[in-house]
PDB file of N, CA, C and O in Angstrom, chain B, residues numbered from 101:
ATOM      1  N   MET B 101       0.824  -1.194   0.000  1.00  0.00           N
ATOM      2  CA  MET B 101       0.000   0.000   0.000  1.00  0.00           C
ATOM      3  C   MET B 101       0.870   1.261   0.000  1.00  0.00           C
ATOM      4  O   MET B 101       0.588   2.228  -0.708  1.00  0.00           O
ATOM      5  N   LEU B 102       1.928   1.228   0.805  1.00  0.00           N
ATOM      6  CA  LEU B 102       2.824   2.373   0.887  1.00  0.00           C
ATOM      7  C   LEU B 102       3.544   2.602  -0.435  1.00  0.00           C
ATOM      8  O   LEU B 102       3.698   3.744  -0.868  1.00  0.00           O
ATOM      9  N   ALA B 103       3.980   1.536  -1.070  1.00  0.00           N
ATOM     10  CA  ALA B 103       4.676   1.666  -2.354  1.00  0.00           C
ATOM     11  C   ALA B 103       3.742   2.222  -3.426  1.00  0.00           C
ATOM     12  O   ALA B 103       4.149   3.056  -4.235  1.00  0.00           O
ATOM     13  N   ALA B 104       2.508   1.769  -3.433  1.00  0.00           N
ATOM     14  CA  ALA B 104       1.528   2.277  -4.404  1.00  0.00           C
ATOM     15  C   ALA B 104       1.254   3.757  -4.172  1.00  0.00           C
ATOM     16  O   ALA B 104       1.134   4.523  -5.128  1.00  0.00           O
ATOM     17  N   ALA B 105       1.154   4.161  -2.922  1.00  0.00           N
ATOM     18  CA  ALA B 105       0.918   5.573  -2.608  1.00  0.00           C
ATOM     19  C   ALA B 105       2.097   6.436  -3.044  1.00  0.00           C
ATOM     20  O   ALA B 105       1.910   7.560  -3.509  1.00  0.00           O
ATOM     21  N   LYS B 106       3.313   5.910  -2.895  1.00  0.00           N
ATOM     22  CA  LYS B 106       4.495   6.657  -3.331  1.00  0.00           C
ATOM     23  C   LYS B 106       4.524   6.810  -4.848  1.00  0.00           C
ATOM     24  O   LYS B 106       4.903   7.864  -5.360  1.00  0.00           O
ATOM     25  N   VAL B 107       4.127   5.766  -5.568  1.00  0.00           N
ATOM     26  CA  VAL B 107       4.069   5.839  -7.025  1.00  0.00           C
ATOM     27  C   VAL B 107       3.028   6.872  -7.462  1.00  0.00           C
ATOM     28  O   VAL B 107       3.275   7.665  -8.371  1.00  0.00           O
ATOM     29  N   VAL B 108       1.867   6.857  -6.812  1.00  0.00           N
ATOM     30  CA  VAL B 108       0.820   7.838  -7.117  1.00  0.00           C
ATOM     31  C   VAL B 108       1.319   9.248  -6.832  1.00  0.00           C
ATOM     32  O   VAL B 108       1.018  10.174  -7.585  1.00  0.00           O
ATOM     33  N   LEU B 109       2.075   9.423  -5.757  1.00  0.00           N
ATOM     34  CA  LEU B 109       2.602  10.737  -5.407  1.00  0.00           C
ATOM     35  C   LEU B 109       3.575  11.246  -6.470  1.00  0.00           C
ATOM     36  O   LEU B 109       3.547  12.427  -6.814  1.00  0.00           O
ATOM     37  N   VAL B 110       4.428  10.377  -6.991  1.00  0.00           N
ATOM     38  CA  VAL B 110       5.364  10.768  -8.045  1.00  0.00           C
ATOM     39  C   VAL B 110       4.602  11.162  -9.310  1.00  0.00           C
ATOM     40  O   VAL B 110       4.947  12.151  -9.957  1.00  0.00           O
ATOM     41  N   ILE B 111       3.581  10.403  -9.662  1.00  0.00           N
ATOM     42  CA  ILE B 111       2.771  10.725 -10.838  1.00  0.00           C
ATOM     43  C   ILE B 111       2.069  12.069 -10.657  1.00  0.00           C
ATOM     44  O   ILE B 111       2.019  12.879 -11.583  1.00  0.00           O
ATOM     45  N   LEU B 112       1.527  12.301  -9.460  1.00  0.00           N
ATOM     46  CA  LEU B 112       0.878  13.583  -9.184  1.00  0.00           C
ATOM     47  C   LEU B 112       1.872  14.740  -9.261  1.00  0.00           C
ATOM     48  O   LEU B 112       1.537  15.814  -9.762  1.00  0.00           O
ATOM     49  N   CYS B 113       3.091  14.526  -8.769  1.00  0.00           N
ATOM     50  CA  CYS B 113       4.131  15.566  -8.839  1.00  0.00           C
ATOM     51  C   CYS B 113       4.418  15.946 -10.281  1.00  0.00           C
ATOM     52  O   CYS B 113       4.457  17.129 -10.621  1.00  0.00           O
ATOM     53  N   ILE B 114       4.617  14.952 -11.122  1.00  0.00           N
ATOM     54  CA  ILE B 114       4.930  15.211 -12.525  1.00  0.00           C
ATOM     55  C   ILE B 114       3.760  15.898 -13.219  1.00  0.00           C
ATOM     56  O   ILE B 114       3.962  16.832 -13.993  1.00  0.00           O
ATOM     57  N   ALA B 115       2.542  15.445 -12.950  1.00  0.00           N
ATOM     58  CA  ALA B 115       1.357  16.058 -13.560  1.00  0.00           C
ATOM     59  C   ALA B 115       1.174  17.495 -13.089  1.00  0.00           C
ATOM     60  O   ALA B 115       0.828  18.366 -13.888  1.00  0.00           O
ATOM     61  N   LEU B 116       1.398  17.752 -11.815  1.00  0.00           N
ATOM     62  CA  LEU B 116       1.252  19.099 -11.273  1.00  0.00           C
ATOM     63  C   LEU B 116       2.276  20.051 -11.882  1.00  0.00           C
ATOM     64  O   LEU B 116       1.940  21.181 -12.236  1.00  0.00           O
ATOM     65  N   ILE B 117       3.509  19.604 -12.003  1.00  0.00           N
ATOM     66  CA  ILE B 117       4.545  20.428 -12.621  1.00  0.00           C
ATOM     67  C   ILE B 117       4.194  20.720 -14.084  1.00  0.00           C
ATOM     68  O   ILE B 117       4.340  21.853 -14.542  1.00  0.00           O
ATOM     69  N   ALA B 118       3.737  19.713 -14.805  1.00  0.00           N
ATOM     70  CA  ALA B 118       3.391  19.899 -16.215  1.00  0.00           C
ATOM     71  C   ALA B 118       2.239  20.883 -16.381  1.00  0.00           C
ATOM     72  O   ALA B 118       2.285  21.744 -17.260  1.00  0.00           O
ATOM     73  N   VAL B 119       1.214  20.766 -15.553  1.00  0.00           N
ATOM     74  CA  VAL B 119       0.052  21.653 -15.669  1.00  0.00           C
ATOM     75  C   VAL B 119       0.426  23.090 -15.325  1.00  0.00           C
ATOM     76  O   VAL B 119      -0.042  24.026 -15.973  1.00  0.00           O
ATOM     77  N   ILE B 120       1.255  23.266 -14.325  1.00  0.00           N
ATOM     78  CA  ILE B 120       1.674  24.618 -13.950  1.00  0.00           C
ATOM     79  C   ILE B 120       2.509  25.239 -15.070  1.00  0.00           C
ATOM     80  O   ILE B 120       2.350  26.420 -15.377  1.00  0.00           O
ATOM     81  N   LEU B 121       3.385  24.462 -15.673  1.00  0.00           N
ATOM     82  CA  LEU B 121       4.214  24.995 -16.752  1.00  0.00           C
ATOM     83  C   LEU B 121       3.414  25.287 -18.018  1.00  0.00           C
ATOM     84  O   LEU B 121       3.830  26.117 -18.825  1.00  0.00           O
ATOM     85  N   MET B 122       2.289  24.630 -18.205  1.00  0.00           N
ATOM     86  CA  MET B 122       1.459  24.864 -19.386  1.00  0.00           C
ATOM     87  C   MET B 122       0.629  26.137 -19.281  1.00  0.00           C
ATOM     88  O   MET B 122       0.116  26.616 -20.293  1.00  0.00           O
ATOM     89  N   GLN B 123       0.486  26.689 -18.097  1.00  0.00           N
ATOM     90  CA  GLN B 123      -0.311  27.904 -17.944  1.00  0.00           C
ATOM     91  C   GLN B 123       0.414  29.074 -18.579  1.00  0.00           C
ATOM     92  O   GLN B 123       1.644  29.121 -18.603  1.00  0.00           O
ATOM     93  N   SER B 124      -0.360  30.018 -19.094  1.00  0.00           N
ATOM     94  CA  SER B 124       0.237  31.083 -19.900  1.00  0.00           C
ATOM     95  C   SER B 124       0.541  32.338 -19.087  1.00  0.00           C
ATOM     96  O   SER B 124      -0.097  32.620 -18.072  1.00  0.00           O
ATOM     97  N   GLY B 125       1.520  33.069 -19.560  1.00  0.00           N
ATOM     98  CA  GLY B 125       1.802  34.397 -19.056  1.00  0.00           C
ATOM     99  C   GLY B 125       2.444  34.460 -17.694  1.00  0.00           C
ATOM    100  O   GLY B 125       2.455  33.487 -16.941  1.00  0.00           O
ATOM    101  N   ARG B 126       2.985  35.637 -17.390  1.00  0.00           N
ATOM    102  CA  ARG B 126       3.619  35.852 -16.096  1.00  0.00           C
ATOM    103  C   ARG B 126       2.586  36.073 -15.002  1.00  0.00           C
ATOM    104  O   ARG B 126       2.845  35.748 -13.843  1.00  0.00           O
ATOM    105  N   SER B 127       1.437  36.610 -15.336  1.00  0.00           N
ATOM    106  CA  SER B 127       0.422  36.882 -14.326  1.00  0.00           C
ATOM    107  C   SER B 127      -0.488  35.680 -14.085  1.00  0.00           C
ATOM    108  O   SER B 127      -1.331  35.713 -13.188  1.00  0.00           O
ATOM    109  N   ALA B 128      -0.328  34.637 -14.863  1.00  0.00           N
ATOM    110  CA  ALA B 128      -1.144  33.446 -14.682  1.00  0.00           C
ATOM    111  C   ALA B 128      -0.328  32.365 -14.009  1.00  0.00           C
ATOM    112  O   ALA B 128       0.901  32.420 -13.983  1.00  0.00           O
ATOM    113  N   GLY B 129      -1.013  31.396 -13.473  1.00  0.00           N
ATOM    114  CA  GLY B 129      -0.340  30.250 -12.892  1.00  0.00           C
ATOM    115  C   GLY B 129       0.365  30.540 -11.586  1.00  0.00           C
ATOM    116  O   GLY B 129      -0.002  31.464 -10.859  1.00  0.00           O
ATOM    117  N   LEU B 130       1.366  29.756 -11.298  1.00  0.00           N
ATOM    118  CA  LEU B 130       2.058  29.843 -10.019  1.00  0.00           C
ATOM    119  C   LEU B 130       2.849  31.134  -9.881  1.00  0.00           C
ATOM    120  O   LEU B 130       2.942  31.682  -8.783  1.00  0.00           O
ATOM    121  N   SER B 131       3.422  31.631 -10.972  1.00  0.00           N
ATOM    122  CA  SER B 131       4.207  32.862 -10.870  1.00  0.00           C
ATOM    123  C   SER B 131       3.333  34.045 -10.475  1.00  0.00           C
ATOM    124  O   SER B 131       3.808  34.947  -9.785  1.00  0.00           O
ATOM    125  N   GLY B 132       2.085  34.066 -10.889  1.00  0.00           N
ATOM    126  CA  GLY B 132       1.179  35.133 -10.489  1.00  0.00           C
ATOM    127  C   GLY B 132       0.840  35.056  -9.019  1.00  0.00           C
ATOM    128  O   GLY B 132       0.630  36.082  -8.373  1.00  0.00           O
ATOM    129  N   VAL B 133       0.783  33.855  -8.486  1.00  0.00           N
ATOM    130  CA  VAL B 133       0.503  33.685  -7.070  1.00  0.00           C
ATOM    131  C   VAL B 133       1.690  34.148  -6.233  1.00  0.00           C
ATOM    132  O   VAL B 133       1.511  34.796  -5.202  1.00  0.00           O
ATOM    133  N   ILE B 134       2.891  33.819  -6.671  1.00  0.00           N
ATOM    134  CA  ILE B 134       4.083  34.175  -5.915  1.00  0.00           C
ATOM    135  C   ILE B 134       4.303  35.681  -5.916  1.00  0.00           C
ATOM    136  O   ILE B 134       4.627  36.263  -4.880  1.00  0.00           O
ATOM    137  N   THR B 135       4.129  36.321  -7.083  1.00  0.00           N
ATOM    138  CA  THR B 135       4.385  37.756  -7.173  1.00  0.00           C
ATOM    139  C   THR B 135       3.186  38.596  -6.769  1.00  0.00           C
ATOM    140  O   THR B 135       3.288  39.823  -6.729  1.00  0.00           O
ATOM    141  N   GLY B 136       2.096  37.997  -6.479  1.00  0.00           N
ATOM    142  CA  GLY B 136       0.920  38.741  -6.029  1.00  0.00           C
ATOM    143  C   GLY B 136      -0.203  38.713  -7.029  1.00  0.00           C
ATOM    144  O   GLY B 136      -1.350  38.469  -6.654  1.00  0.00           O
ATOM    145  N   GLY B 137       0.086  38.955  -8.294  1.00  0.00           N
ATOM    146  CA  GLY B 137      -0.946  38.922  -9.317  1.00  0.00           C
ATOM    147  C   GLY B 137      -2.057  39.914  -9.080  1.00  0.00           C
ATOM    148  O   GLY B 137      -3.210  39.628  -9.403  1.00  0.00           O
ATOM    149  N   SER B 138      -1.745  41.085  -8.517  1.00  0.00           N
ATOM    150  CA  SER B 138      -2.779  42.037  -8.141  1.00  0.00           C
ATOM    151  C   SER B 138      -3.499  42.622  -9.340  1.00  0.00           C
ATOM    152  O   SER B 138      -4.629  43.092  -9.205  1.00  0.00           O
ATOM    153  N   GLU B 139      -2.871  42.607 -10.518  1.00  0.00           N
ATOM    154  CA  GLU B 139      -3.517  43.200 -11.676  1.00  0.00           C
ATOM    155  C   GLU B 139      -4.674  42.373 -12.200  1.00  0.00           C
ATOM    156  O   GLU B 139      -5.487  42.884 -12.971  1.00  0.00           O
ATOM    157  N   GLN B 140      -4.774  41.128 -11.810  1.00  0.00           N
ATOM    158  CA  GLN B 140      -5.847  40.296 -12.321  1.00  0.00           C
ATOM    159  C   GLN B 140      -6.959  40.063 -11.307  1.00  0.00           C
ATOM    160  O   GLN B 140      -7.855  39.257 -11.560  1.00  0.00           O
ATOM    161  N   VAL B 141      -6.927  40.736 -10.184  1.00  0.00           N
ATOM    162  CA  VAL B 141      -7.915  40.496  -9.136  1.00  0.00           C
ATOM    163  C   VAL B 141      -9.319  40.797  -9.627  1.00  0.00           C
ATOM    164  O   VAL B 141     -10.203  39.952  -9.487  1.00  0.00           O
ATOM    165  N   GLY B 142      -9.554  41.954 -10.188  1.00  0.00           N
ATOM    166  CA  GLY B 142     -10.889  42.289 -10.633  1.00  0.00           C
ATOM    167  C   GLY B 142     -11.011  42.525 -12.113  1.00  0.00           C
ATOM    168  O   GLY B 142     -12.124  42.628 -12.629  1.00  0.00           O
ATOM    169  N   SER B 143      -9.910  42.614 -12.806  1.00  0.00           N
ATOM    170  CA  SER B 143      -9.974  43.018 -14.201  1.00  0.00           C
ATOM    171  C   SER B 143     -10.124  41.857 -15.174  1.00  0.00           C
ATOM    172  O   SER B 143     -10.826  41.987 -16.177  1.00  0.00           O
ATOM    173  N   ARG B 144      -9.481  40.722 -14.900  1.00  0.00           N
ATOM    174  CA  ARG B 144      -9.480  39.615 -15.846  1.00  0.00           C
ATOM    175  C   ARG B 144      -9.769  38.301 -15.164  1.00  0.00           C
ATOM    176  O   ARG B 144      -9.316  38.043 -14.049  1.00  0.00           O
ATOM    177  N   ARG B 145     -10.525  37.482 -15.849  1.00  0.00           N
ATOM    178  CA  ARG B 145     -10.736  36.114 -15.391  1.00  0.00           C
ATOM    179  C   ARG B 145     -10.167  35.181 -16.452  1.00  0.00           C
ATOM    180  O   ARG B 145     -10.273  35.459 -17.647  1.00  0.00           O
ATOM    181  N   PRO B 146      -9.565  34.078 -16.023  1.00  0.00           N
ATOM    182  CA  PRO B 146      -9.032  33.152 -17.023  1.00  0.00           C
ATOM    183  C   PRO B 146     -10.141  32.550 -17.876  1.00  0.00           C
ATOM    184  O   PRO B 146     -11.210  32.215 -17.365  1.00  0.00           O
ATOM    185  N   LYS B 147      -9.890  32.414 -19.167  1.00  0.00           N
ATOM    186  CA  LYS B 147     -10.903  31.876 -20.077  1.00  0.00           C
ATOM    187  C   LYS B 147     -10.326  30.714 -20.848  1.00  0.00           C
ATOM    188  O   LYS B 147      -9.114  30.620 -21.045  1.00  0.00           O
ATOM    189  N   GLY B 148     -11.198  29.834 -21.281  1.00  0.00           N
ATOM    190  CA  GLY B 148     -10.799  28.727 -22.131  1.00  0.00           C
ATOM    191  C   GLY B 148      -9.837  27.771 -21.466  1.00  0.00           C
ATOM    192  O   GLY B 148     -10.118  27.219 -20.403  1.00  0.00           O
ATOM    193  N   LEU B 149      -8.696  27.582 -22.108  1.00  0.00           N
ATOM    194  CA  LEU B 149      -7.701  26.625 -21.631  1.00  0.00           C
ATOM    195  C   LEU B 149      -7.128  27.042 -20.279  1.00  0.00           C
ATOM    196  O   LEU B 149      -6.870  26.192 -19.427  1.00  0.00           O
ATOM    197  N   ASP B 150      -6.927  28.352 -20.077  1.00  0.00           N
ATOM    198  CA  ASP B 150      -6.380  28.811 -18.800  1.00  0.00           C
ATOM    199  C   ASP B 150      -7.319  28.484 -17.643  1.00  0.00           C
ATOM    200  O   ASP B 150      -6.867  28.114 -16.559  1.00  0.00           O
ATOM    201  N   SER B 151      -8.605  28.619 -17.867  1.00  0.00           N
ATOM    202  CA  SER B 151      -9.583  28.284 -16.833  1.00  0.00           C
ATOM    203  C   SER B 151      -9.533  26.793 -16.513  1.00  0.00           C
ATOM    204  O   SER B 151      -9.552  26.396 -15.348  1.00  0.00           O
ATOM    205  N   PHE B 152      -9.470  25.982 -17.553  1.00  0.00           N
ATOM    206  CA  PHE B 152      -9.389  24.535 -17.360  1.00  0.00           C
ATOM    207  C   PHE B 152      -8.114  24.143 -16.615  1.00  0.00           C
ATOM    208  O   PHE B 152      -8.150  23.326 -15.695  1.00  0.00           O
ATOM    209  N   LEU B 153      -6.984  24.733 -17.019  1.00  0.00           N
ATOM    210  CA  LEU B 153      -5.720  24.417 -16.361  1.00  0.00           C
ATOM    211  C   LEU B 153      -5.710  24.875 -14.906  1.00  0.00           C
ATOM    212  O   LEU B 153      -5.110  24.219 -14.055  1.00  0.00           O
ATOM    213  N   ALA B 154      -6.362  25.981 -14.617  1.00  0.00           N
ATOM    214  CA  ALA B 154      -6.446  26.446 -13.228  1.00  0.00           C
ATOM    215  C   ALA B 154      -7.243  25.459 -12.374  1.00  0.00           C
ATOM    216  O   ALA B 154      -6.868  25.181 -11.235  1.00  0.00           O
ATOM    217  N   LYS B 155      -8.326  24.938 -12.912  1.00  0.00           N
ATOM    218  CA  LYS B 155      -9.128  23.954 -12.173  1.00  0.00           C
ATOM    219  C   LYS B 155      -8.365  22.644 -11.984  1.00  0.00           C
ATOM    220  O   LYS B 155      -8.418  22.039 -10.913  1.00  0.00           O
ATOM    221  N   VAL B 156      -7.657  22.210 -13.022  1.00  0.00           N
ATOM    222  CA  VAL B 156      -6.872  20.979 -12.931  1.00  0.00           C
ATOM    223  C   VAL B 156      -5.757  21.142 -11.901  1.00  0.00           C
ATOM    224  O   VAL B 156      -5.447  20.206 -11.164  1.00  0.00           O
ATOM    225  N   THR B 157      -5.154  22.333 -11.851  1.00  0.00           N
ATOM    226  CA  THR B 157      -4.097  22.599 -10.878  1.00  0.00           C
ATOM    227  C   THR B 157      -4.616  22.463  -9.458  1.00  0.00           C
ATOM    228  O   THR B 157      -3.956  21.875  -8.601  1.00  0.00           O
ATOM    229  N   VAL B 158      -5.795  23.005  -9.211  1.00  0.00           N
ATOM    230  CA  VAL B 158      -6.386  22.914  -7.863  1.00  0.00           C
ATOM    231  C   VAL B 158      -6.668  21.459  -7.502  1.00  0.00           C
ATOM    232  O   VAL B 158      -6.371  21.025  -6.390  1.00  0.00           O
ATOM    233  N   VAL B 159      -7.237  20.712  -8.432  1.00  0.00           N
ATOM    234  CA  VAL B 159      -7.556  19.305  -8.166  1.00  0.00           C
ATOM    235  C   VAL B 159      -6.283  18.507  -7.892  1.00  0.00           C
ATOM    236  O   VAL B 159      -6.229  17.725  -6.943  1.00  0.00           O
ATOM    237  N   LEU B 160      -5.260  18.706  -8.725  1.00  0.00           N
ATOM    238  CA  LEU B 160      -4.009  17.980  -8.534  1.00  0.00           C
ATOM    239  C   LEU B 160      -3.329  18.368  -7.224  1.00  0.00           C
ATOM    240  O   LEU B 160      -2.744  17.514  -6.558  1.00  0.00           O
ATOM    241  N   ALA B 161      -3.398  19.638  -6.848  1.00  0.00           N
ATOM    242  CA  ALA B 161      -2.788  20.071  -5.594  1.00  0.00           C
ATOM    243  C   ALA B 161      -3.493  19.455  -4.395  1.00  0.00           C
ATOM    244  O   ALA B 161      -2.835  19.046  -3.438  1.00  0.00           O
ATOM    245  N   VAL B 162      -4.806  19.383  -4.429  1.00  0.00           N
ATOM    246  CA  VAL B 162      -5.560  18.760  -3.333  1.00  0.00           C
ATOM    247  C   VAL B 162      -5.233  17.272  -3.254  1.00  0.00           C
ATOM    248  O   VAL B 162      -5.029  16.742  -2.162  1.00  0.00           O
ATOM    249  N   LEU B 163      -5.183  16.595  -4.398  1.00  0.00           N
ATOM    250  CA  LEU B 163      -4.830  15.173  -4.413  1.00  0.00           C
ATOM    251  C   LEU B 163      -3.413  14.951  -3.890  1.00  0.00           C
ATOM    252  O   LEU B 163      -3.161  14.001  -3.149  1.00  0.00           O
ATOM    253  N   PHE B 164      -2.486  15.836  -4.282  1.00  0.00           N
ATOM    254  CA  PHE B 164      -1.109  15.749  -3.800  1.00  0.00           C
ATOM    255  C   PHE B 164      -1.070  15.851  -2.276  1.00  0.00           C
ATOM    256  O   PHE B 164      -0.383  15.074  -1.613  1.00  0.00           O
ATOM    257  N   PHE B 165      -1.799  16.798  -1.737  1.00  0.00           N
ATOM    258  CA  PHE B 165      -1.849  16.992  -0.287  1.00  0.00           C
ATOM    259  C   PHE B 165      -2.440  15.769   0.415  1.00  0.00           C
ATOM    260  O   PHE B 165      -1.910  15.318   1.431  1.00  0.00           O
ATOM    261  N   LEU B 166      -3.529  15.237  -0.124  1.00  0.00           N
ATOM    262  CA  LEU B 166      -4.181  14.081   0.502  1.00  0.00           C
ATOM    263  C   LEU B 166      -3.294  12.830   0.442  1.00  0.00           C
ATOM    264  O   LEU B 166      -3.214  12.083   1.417  1.00  0.00           O
ATOM    265  N   VAL B 167      -2.637  12.602  -0.683  1.00  0.00           N
ATOM    266  CA  VAL B 167      -1.762  11.434  -0.801  1.00  0.00           C
ATOM    267  C   VAL B 167      -0.556  11.580   0.122  1.00  0.00           C
ATOM    268  O   VAL B 167      -0.090  10.597   0.697  1.00  0.00           O
ATOM    269  N   THR B 168      -0.050  12.807   0.264  1.00  0.00           N
ATOM    270  CA  THR B 168       1.064  13.035   1.185  1.00  0.00           C
ATOM    271  C   THR B 168       0.651  12.736   2.621  1.00  0.00           C
ATOM    272  O   THR B 168       1.409  12.125   3.375  1.00  0.00           O
ATOM    273  N   LEU B 169      -0.550  13.165   3.000  1.00  0.00           N
ATOM    274  CA  LEU B 169      -1.059  12.848   4.342  1.00  0.00           C
ATOM    275  C   LEU B 169      -1.260  11.342   4.519  1.00  0.00           C
ATOM    276  O   LEU B 169      -0.993  10.801   5.592  1.00  0.00           O
ATOM    277  N   LEU B 170      -1.727  10.668   3.472  1.00  0.00           N
ATOM    278  CA  LEU B 170      -1.903   9.215   3.534  1.00  0.00           C
ATOM    279  C   LEU B 170      -0.566   8.516   3.748  1.00  0.00           C
ATOM    280  O   LEU B 170      -0.469   7.590   4.552  1.00  0.00           O
ATOM    281  N   ILE B 171       0.459   8.955   3.033  1.00  0.00           N
ATOM    282  CA  ILE B 171       1.787   8.355   3.197  1.00  0.00           C
ATOM    283  C   ILE B 171       2.304   8.583   4.616  1.00  0.00           C
ATOM    284  O   ILE B 171       2.855   7.668   5.228  1.00  0.00           O
ATOM    285  N   ALA B 172       2.134   9.778   5.135  1.00  0.00           N
ATOM    286  CA  ALA B 172       2.569  10.060   6.499  1.00  0.00           C
ATOM    287  C   ALA B 172       1.819   9.184   7.492  1.00  0.00           C
ATOM    288  O   ALA B 172       2.418   8.656   8.429  1.00  0.00           O
ATOM    289  N   TRP B 173       0.531   9.027   7.296  1.00  0.00           N
ATOM    290  CA  TRP B 173      -0.265   8.183   8.215  1.00  0.00           C
ATOM    291  C   TRP B 173       0.182   6.734   8.118  1.00  0.00           C
ATOM    292  O   TRP B 173       0.301   6.051   9.135  1.00  0.00           O
ATOM    293  N   LEU B 174       0.429   6.258   6.902  1.00  0.00           N
ATOM    294  CA  LEU B 174       0.877   4.869   6.729  1.00  0.00           C
ATOM    295  C   LEU B 174       2.240   4.645   7.366  1.00  0.00           C
ATOM    296  O   LEU B 174       2.480   3.588   7.951  1.00  0.00           O
ATOM    297  N   LEU B 175       3.130   5.612   7.265  1.00  0.00           N
ATOM    298  CA  LEU B 175       4.452   5.466   7.887  1.00  0.00           C
ATOM    299  C   LEU B 175       4.362   5.388   9.411  1.00  0.00           C
ATOM    300  O   LEU B 175       5.106   4.634  10.039  1.00  0.00           O
ATOM    301  N   VAL B 176       3.472   6.150   9.994  1.00  0.00           N
ATOM    302  CA  VAL B 176       3.318   6.139  11.447  1.00  0.00           C
ATOM    303  C   VAL B 176       2.658   4.848  11.930  1.00  0.00           C
ATOM    304  O   VAL B 176       3.052   4.287  12.953  1.00  0.00           O
ATOM    305  N   HIS B 177       1.654   4.382  11.192  1.00  0.00           N
ATOM    306  CA  HIS B 177       0.872   3.242  11.663  1.00  0.00           C
ATOM    307  C   HIS B 177       1.396   1.880  11.220  1.00  0.00           C
ATOM    308  O   HIS B 177       0.941   0.862  11.742  1.00  0.00           O
ATOM    309  N   THR B 178       2.327   1.825  10.284  1.00  0.00           N
ATOM    310  CA  THR B 178       2.833   0.522   9.855  1.00  0.00           C
ATOM    311  C   THR B 178       4.249   0.253  10.330  1.00  0.00           C
ATOM    312  O   THR B 178       4.771  -0.842  10.121  1.00  0.00           O
ATOM    313  N   SER B 179       4.881   1.236  10.968  1.00  0.00           N
ATOM    314  CA  SER B 179       6.269   1.021  11.397  1.00  0.00           C
ATOM    315  C   SER B 179       6.356   0.353  12.770  1.00  0.00           C
ATOM    316  O   SER B 179       7.450   0.010  13.219  1.00  0.00           O
ATOM    317  N   GLY B 180       5.232   0.169  13.433  1.00  0.00           N
ATOM    318  CA  GLY B 180       5.273  -0.378  14.777  1.00  0.00           C
ATOM    319  C   GLY B 180       5.239  -1.841  14.811  1.00  0.00           C
ATOM    320  O   GLY B 180       5.268  -2.434  15.890  1.00  0.00           O
TER     321      GLY B 180
END
């Protein structure tokens, strides 16, 4: 179970990196979050592919977090 979770985590990592790199522009994606992205707060909403990639990024990030918590729980409960 632990090995399968680790494999899933690696796949999620690669998918998350790919989706973030596919997002367009400096104000979009992860770079906009890091630098603030204040120019897009009320003026622009992502459309088309950018909107889809933003949703996929959120889903992959949540899955990454949950699988990481699962691995941590498995390490604590199976090492005894």
